[in-house]
Every structure is written in structure tokens, then in C-alpha cells.
C-alpha positions in Angstrom: 5.8 1.6 28.3 3.3 0.4 26.2 1.2 3.2 26.1 3.4 5.6 25.0 4.6 3.0 22.4 1.2 3.5 20.7 1.0 7.1 20.7 4.3 7.1 19.0 3.0 5.1 16.7 -0.3 6.8 15.7 2.0 9.8 15.6 4.2 8.4 13.2 1.7 7.1 11.0 -0.1 10.2 10.8 2.8 12.1 9.7 3.0 9.7 7.4 -0.3 10.2 5.8 0.3 14.1 6.0 3.8 13.5 3.8 2.7 10.9 1.3 -0.6 13.7 0.7 1.7 16.5 0.5 4.1 14.5 -2.3 1.2 13.1 -3.7 -0.3 16.5 -4.7 2.7 18.0 -5.5 3.4 15.1 -8.1 6.9 14.0 -6.6 5.4 10.6 -4.9 5.6 9.3 -8.3 9.2 10.3 -9.2 10.9 9.2 -6.0 12.0 5.9 -4.8 10.5 3.7 -1.3 14.1 5.0 0.3 13.7 8.6 -0.6 10.0 8.7 1.1 11.6 7.1 3.9 13.3 9.8 4.3 11.0 13.0 4.4 8.8 11.6 7.3 10.4 13.9 9.9 10.0 17.7 8.3 13.2 19.6 9.8 15.8 16.8 10.0 19.5 17.0 9.5 20.5 14.2 7.3 24.3 13.2 6.8 25.1 10.7 4.4 26.6 8.2 7.0 22.9 8.6 8.7 21.1 8.2 5.5 23.9 5.1 4.8 23.5 3.7 8.4 19.2 4.1 8.5 18.4 2.4 4.9 21.7 0.1 5.3 22.9 1.6 1.6 26.0 2.4 0.1 27.7 6.0 0.7 27.5 6.9 -2.6 23.4 5.4 -2.8 22.7 7.4 0.4 24.3 10.7 -1.5 22.9 10.2 -4.3 19.5 9.7 -2.4 19.9 12.7 -0.6 20.3 14.7 -3.5 17.2 13.8 -5.7 15.3 15.5 -3.0 17.6 18.6 -3.6 16.6 18.4 -6.9 13.0 17.9 -6.2 13.2 21.1 -3.6 12.6 18.9 -0.9 15.6 19.1 1.4 18.6 22.0 0.5 22.2 21.4 1.3 23.7 22.7 3.9 27.6 22.7 4.5 28.7 22.6 8.2 32.0 23.8 9.6 33.2 24.3 6.0 33.2 20.9 5.4 30.6 18.3 5.6 27.4 18.2 4.5 24.2 18.2 5.6 20.9 17.8 4.1 17.4 20.0 5.5 14.0 18.1 4.9 12.0 21.5 3.9 8.5 19.9 4.2 6.1 21.7 6.4 2.7 20.4 7.5 1.5 24.1 8.2 
């Protein structure tokens, strides 16, 4: 449905603008790569290294390094699930 697609695009653009504004105001925007900024457009999302690898079409080590930068910048938290798998949860909030 075209109406749903337009609404989805508008919501995505609005969310991206908010993320950019938050990152700019915090000073983090100038320290992040385009890949890292791409990952932070979904507040609260849990990312695995494999999801980042597949989404950005990059190597596992590159995906892991990008996620660790987001943790260092305090944009994401590292979470261990089931004692094995490490996930990264975005801490960005628009409240």
C-alpha cells in the first residue's frame, strides 16, 4: 500500500533527524562513522554482531568493532544473553 509506505518513510526520516540532532548536540556525531550512525536510528533495538554484519554487509570483526565504539560512546549497552551471545542495545531515547 503506497499510503503505508509514505507514512513509513516519513516516520523513518523524522526518527533519523532526531537521532542526528541528539548525536550532534552530544558531540558524538563527529566521532562516529556512517555505519555507526546507521545503527542508531532504532532506539531500544537489540543488535547482534551477525545482524550488523548482514545489515551493513561488513565483516564480523568490523561489525563487532563498530558496536564496541557505540558502547564506548555510551550510545549502546553490551548485554550477554543466555550466558553466551553478546547483544548490543541502543540507549538513545527521544524523551
